[in-house]
C-alpha positions in Angstrom: -33.5 53.2 -32.7 -30.2 51.0 -33.9 -31.0 47.5 -33.7 -28.5 45.1 -31.8 -27.8 42.9 -35.2 -26.9 46.4 -36.9 -24.7 47.3 -34.0 -22.7 43.7 -34.0 -22.3 43.7 -37.8 -20.7 47.2 -37.7 -18.7 46.2 -34.7 -17.2 42.8 -36.4 -16.4 44.9 -39.2 -14.3 47.2 -37.1 -12.3 44.6 -35.3 -11.5 42.8 -38.4 -9.9 45.9 -40.1 -7.2 46.0 -37.7 -6.8 42.1 -37.0 -3.7 41.7 -35.3 -4.3 44.6 -33.1 -7.7 43.3 -31.9 -5.9 39.7 -31.6 -3.0 40.9 -29.6 -5.7 43.1 -27.4 -7.7 39.8 -27.3 -4.7 37.7 -26.0 -4.4 39.8 -22.2 -7.9 38.4 -22.2 -7.5 34.7 -23.4 -4.3 34.1 -21.1 -6.3 35.9 -18.1 -9.2 33.5 -18.4 -7.0 30.6 -19.1 -5.4 31.1 -15.6 -8.7 31.7 -13.7 -10.0 28.3 -15.5 -6.9 26.1 -14.6 -6.4 27.7 -11.0 -10.2 26.9 -10.3 -10.1 23.5 -11.6 -7.0 22.7 -9.3 -8.5 24.2 -6.4 -11.9 22.3 -7.3 -10.0 19.0 -7.9 -8.2 19.2 -4.5 -11.2 20.1 -2.6 -12.9 17.4 -3.9 -10.2 15.1 -3.0 -10.0 16.0 0.4 -13.6 15.9 1.1 -14.0 12.3 -0.5 -10.9 11.0 1.8 -12.6 12.6 5.0 -15.9 11.5 4.2 -14.7 7.7 3.6 -13.6 7.7 7.1 -17.0 8.4 7.8 -18.8 11.4 8.9 -20.8 9.7 12.1 -17.5 8.0 12.8 -15.0 9.6 15.6 -11.3 8.1 15.4 -8.8 7.8 18.3 -5.3 7.2 17.2 -2.3 6.3 19.4 -0.1 8.8 19.0 3.7 8.3 18.1 5.7 9.2 21.4 9.3 9.6 22.1 11.2 7.6 24.7 11.1 10.5 26.6 7.3 11.3 26.4 6.7 7.4 27.0 8.4 8.1 30.1 6.2 10.9 31.2 3.4 9.0 30.0 4.2 5.9 32.3 4.7 8.1 35.5 1.3 9.3 34.9 -0.1 5.3 34.7 -1.1 5.8 31.0 0.1 2.9 28.9 -1.6 4.1 25.8 -4.3 3.1 24.1 -5.6 -0.5 25.4 -8.8 -2.6 25.8 -9.6 -1.3 28.8 -10.3 2.2 27.0 -12.7 0.4 24.9 -14.5 -1.2 27.6 -14.7 2.3 29.4 -16.0 4.2 26.4 -18.9 1.3 26.1 -19.9 2.0 29.5 -19.3 5.3 30.0 -20.4 7.1 26.7 -24.2 8.6 27.1 -25.3 8.1 23.2 -26.0 5.1 21.1 -22.7 3.9 19.5 -20.7 1.4 18.2 -17.0 0.5 19.3 -14.1 -1.2 17.1 -10.6 -1.4 18.4 -8.0 -2.0 15.4 -4.3 -2.9 15.5 -2.3 -2.2 12.9 0.6 -5.4 12.6 4.1 -5.3 10.9 4.6 -8.8 9.8 6.0 -10.4 6.7 3.8 -12.6 4.8 5.7 -15.9 3.7 5.3 -17.0 -0.1 3.4 -13.6 -1.3 2.8 -13.3 -5.0 3.1 -9.6 -4.4 6.0 -7.0 -3.7 3.1 -4.5 -3.3 2.6 -2.6 -0.1 -0.5 -4.0 2.0 -1.9 -3.7 5.7 -2.5 -6.4 7.9 -5.1 -5.2 10.8 -6.3 -6.8 13.9 -10.0 -6.0 14.5 -13.3 -7.1 16.0 -16.6 -7.9 14.5 -17.8 -4.5 15.1 -15.0 -3.0 12.8 -17.3 -4.4 10.0 -20.3 -2.3 10.6 -18.2 0.6 11.8 -16.7 1.2 8.5 -19.3 0.0 6.1 -17.3 -2.7 4.6 -19.1 -5.5 2.5 -18.1 -9.4 1.6 -18.1 -10.8 -1.9 -17.4 -14.6 -0.1 -17.2 -15.9 2.9 -17.7 -14.1 6.2 -15.9 -11.5 8.8 -13.9 -11.9 11.7 -16.5 -12.9 14.6 -16.6 -12.6 18.3 -15.6 -16.3 18.5 -12.2 -15.8 16.5 -11.6 -13.2 19.1 -12.7 -15.2 21.9 -10.8 -18.2 21.3 -8.1 -16.8 19.0 -8.9 -18.3 15.8 -6.3 -18.2 13.3 -8.5 -16.8 10.1 -8.4 -14.1 7.9 -10.3 -11.7 5.9 -8.7 -10.6 2.6 -9.1 -7.5 0.5 -10.4 -7.4 -2.7 -7.5 -6.6 -5.0 -5.1 -8.3 -2.3 -6.7 -11.2 -2.8 -6.3 -11.7 -6.7 -2.4 -10.3 -6.2 -2.2 -13.3 -3.9 -3.3 -16.0 -6.5 -3.9 -19.7 -5.3 -2.9 -18.1 -1.6 -6.1 -16.0 -1.7 -8.6 -17.7 -2.4 -11.2 -18.9 0.4 -9.9 -21.8 2.4 -6.1 -21.1 1.6 -3.8 -21.0 4.2 -1.5 -17.4 4.7 1.6 -17.9 6.6 2.6 -14.5 8.6 5.4 -14.5 10.4 5.0 -17.7 12.7 1.4 -18.2 12.4 -1.0 -19.6 9.7 -3.9 -18.4 8.8 -7.1 -19.6 7.0 -8.9 -17.8 4.5 -12.4 -17.3 5.6 -13.5 -14.3 4.0 -13.2 -11.7 1.2 -14.0 -8.0 0.9 -16.1 -6.4 -1.9 -13.9 -4.0 -4.2 -13.9 -0.7 -2.5 -13.6 2.9 -4.3 -10.3 3.9 -3.6 -7.9 6.8 -5.0 -4.4 7.3 -5.0 -3.9 10.5 -3.1 -0.8 12.4 -1.9 0.2 11.7 1.8 -1.7 13.1 4.0 -2.3 13.3 8.0 -5.8 11.7 7.1 -4.4 8.4 6.3 -7.0 6.6 4.7 -6.2 2.8 4.0 -6.7 1.2 0.9 -9.0 -1.9 2.3 -8.7 -3.7 -1.0 -5.1 -4.4 0.1 -5.5 -5.2 3.6 -5.6 -8.2 5.8 -8.0 -8.3 8.5 -7.3 -11.1 11.3 -9.0 -11.5 14.8 -7.5 -8.9 17.7 -5.3 -11.0 19.7 -3.7 -13.1 17.3 -1.4 -11.1 15.9 2.1 -12.7 14.8 4.6 -12.0 17.8 6.6 -8.6 17.0 10.2 -8.8 15.7 12.9 -6.7 18.1 12.5 -2.9 17.6 8.7 -3.4 16.6 6.7 -3.0 19.8 5.1 0.2 19.8 3.9 2.3 23.2 0.1 1.3 23.2 -1.9 -2.0 23.2 -3.7 -1.0 20.2 -3.5 1.3 17.4 -7.2 3.1 17.0 -10.7 3.0 18.6 -13.3 3.8 16.1 -16.3 5.1 17.5 -19.7 5.0 15.3 -22.2 7.1 16.7 -26.0 6.3 15.7 -27.3 9.7 15.3 -25.6 12.2 13.5 -26.3 15.0 15.2 -24.6 14.0 18.7 -21.2 13.6 17.0 -19.5 16.7 18.2 -20.7 16.3 22.1 -19.6 12.2 21.6 -16.0 13.7 20.6 -15.8 16.0 23.4 -17.5 12.9 25.7 -14.4 10.4 24.6 -11.5 12.7 24.8 -12.9 13.7 28.3 -12.9 10.0 29.2 -9.6 9.0 27.8 -7.5 11.9 29.3 -9.0 11.1 32.8 -8.5 7.3 32.3 -4.3 8.0 31.0 -3.7 10.1 34.1 -4.6 14.1 32.3 -1.9 12.8 29.5 -3.4 13.2 26.0 -1.4 10.7 24.4 -3.8 10.1 21.7 -5.4 12.0 18.6 -9.4 12.3 18.3 -10.3 12.7 14.9 -13.8 13.8 14.0 -14.5 13.7 10.3 -17.7 15.6 10.3 -15.3 18.7 11.9 -12.7 17.9 9.4 -15.4 18.7 6.3 -16.6 22.0 7.9 -13.0 23.2 8.1 -11.9 22.1 4.8 -15.3 23.6 3.3 -14.1 26.9 5.2 -10.7 26.8 4.0 -11.7 26.1 0.4 -14.2 29.0 0.5 -11.3 31.6 1.5 -8.8 29.6 -1.3 -11.6 30.5 -3.6 -11.9 34.0 -2.9 -7.8 34.3 -3.0 -8.3 32.7 -6.6 -11.3 35.4 -7.5 -9.0 38.0 -6.5 -5.6 36.9 -8.4 -8.0 36.3 -11.4 -9.3 39.7 -10.7 -6.1 41.4 -11.3 -5.6 39.3 -14.6 -8.6 40.1 -15.8 -7.9 44.0 -15.0 -4.7 43.7 -16.8 -6.2 42.4 -20.1 -9.0 45.0 -20.1 -6.4 47.9 -19.6 -5.2 46.2 -23.0 -8.8 46.6 -24.4 -9.3 50.3 -23.2 -6.1 51.1 -25.1 -7.0 49.6 -27.9 -10.3 51.2 -28.0 -8.9 54.4 -27.5 -6.8 53.9 -30.2 -9.7 52.9 -32.1 -11.7 56.3 -31.3 -8.9 58.6 -31.8 -8.7 57.0 -35.6 -12.2 57.0 -35.9 -12.7 60.8 -35.5 -13.8 61.5 -38.5 -16.4 58.6 -38.9 -18.3 59.6 -35.5 -18.4 63.4 -37.0 -20.2 61.8 -40.2 -22.3 59.4 -38.2 -23.3 62.0 -35.9 -24.5 64.5 -38.8 -26.6 61.8 -40.4 -28.7 61.4 -37.5 -26.5 58.7 -35.1 -27.2 59.8 -31.1 -24.4 60.0 -28.8 -25.8 56.4 -27.3 -25.6 55.0 -30.7 -21.8 55.8 -30.5 -21.9 54.3 -27.1 -23.6 51.5 -27.8 -21.0 50.8 -31.1 -17.8 51.0 -28.7 -18.9 49.2 -26.3 -20.2 46.3 -28.4 -16.7 46.2 -29.7 -15.4 45.7 -26.2 -17.7 43.2 -25.1 -17.3 41.3 -28.4 -13.2 41.2 -27.8 -13.4 40.1 -24.5 -16.3 37.4 -24.9 -14.5 35.8 -27.9 -11.3 35.7 -25.6 -13.4 34.4 -22.9 -14.3 31.7 -25.0 -10.7 30.6 -26.5 -9.8 31.2 -22.9 -12.5 28.7 -21.3 -11.5 25.8 -23.9 -7.6 26.1 -23.6 -7.8 26.3 -19.7 -10.0 23.5 -19.8 -7.3 21.9 -21.9 -4.5 23.4 -19.7 -6.6 21.8 -16.6 -6.3 18.2 -18.4 -2.4 18.4 -18.8 -1.7 19.9 -15.2 -3.7 16.4 -14.4 -2.3 14.2 -16.7 1.3 15.4 -16.3 1.6 16.3 -12.5 -0.9 13.7 -11.4 -3.2 16.0 -9.8 -6.8 15.8 -9.6 -8.7 18.8 -11.6 -12.2 19.4 -12.0 -13.6 21.8 -14.3 -17.3 22.8 -13.3 -19.7 24.7 -14.9 -19.8 27.3 -12.5 -16.2 28.2 -12.9 -16.7 28.3 -16.7 -19.8 30.9 -16.0 -18.0 32.9 -13.6 -14.4 33.4 -16.1 -17.2 34.1 -19.0 -19.3 36.4 -16.6 -16.3 38.4 -15.5 -14.6 38.6 -19.1 -18.0 40.2 -20.0 -17.9 42.6 -16.9 -14.1 43.7 -17.9 -14.8 44.1 -21.7 -18.0 46.3 -20.3 -16.0 48.8 -17.9 -13.0 48.5 -20.5 -15.2 50.0 -23.2 -17.3 52.3 -21.6 -14.8 54.9 -20.9 -13.3 55.1 -24.5 -17.1 55.1 -25.7 -18.1 57.9 -23.4 -15.6 59.6 -24.8 -16.4 59.2 -28.6 -19.9 59.9 -27.6 -19.2 63.6 -26.6 -16.8 64.5 -29.9 -18.2 67.6 -31.2 -19.5 66.4 -34.6 -18.2 69.9 -36.4 -14.9 69.4 -34.9 -14.7 65.7 -35.5 -15.8 66.3 -39.2 -12.7 68.6 -39.7 -10.6 66.0 -38.2 -7.9 64.8 -40.2 
């Protein structure tokens, strides 16, 4: 019985006899694997980025956001006795929701910070004390907004870690930060929170490192043209039991629609549902990428098969000699299949290395997040080996069925 080590040695010798032809045949597999690795890296990077954005909203949370309405839509809402999201909605949800939860209103404020040391964008958010727990924020210095600040209208503020550093002396505890016509004293600074700059999306994930938090109700008076529909911008509902999130979201929508005169002038976002949808979409995307990769590898496999058929035709006399000295048909099949698999595996390894590098350069040049995973490399190499097996099988069977006498006479 011929050993695999001997077969491999013979295969390498046969391939090196025609170096250029072997190289050109292998290039099809190389480029196909590069495409597979790079595409899967882009897809996996986009998936991780999306899931991290959604997860940062909190899988136990339900977010209700005020929609931006046209004048005509606002008029329709007014006729139905809806004034947009309000503090009354917050009180109603606290009374009506049947499950234990925390509810925190939020209002996005448009105001200029005087004497600011930075021109970089940051957000001013009017919140209540519950917002700290709902968003899992942590303090590095001082305190957060408390119920007394909201009740008495205290002009205090809490800064994100990055903004505190950018503001210099104006960002320290006890400093006074002037916004429009009001002066707020800094009473707290948040801990650094992981945040990655991402492409614009409907999720609008906030960078709390650059946030200014003030007590709800102490917002600077808006300038002309800045007043928006709705008393508040968002309502955050944190459900204690993760299993109740879906049912609670339906209850939130039902309560608010009824309170708004059957006008749905708000958007309910459930991060838990978004994660499920994103996972399903990514699965479909991976199937599509797999099909594209399969087509690319089939094209490369056709090149390998063509090379092996040419090799069989050129080595007819060699096949006859080997059969005459005792080689079986299985030996011949193993010989040519081995050559085909070696070509594809070598091409696959080169393609994996170049594909990983390609993913890195795409990330560096285009600013896209890419992620090369172990399963994508294993899949690429496995598909390449399978293509090599299939591509080499037909030429190998053809060579094995040559008549030894006719093969010896072949010139």
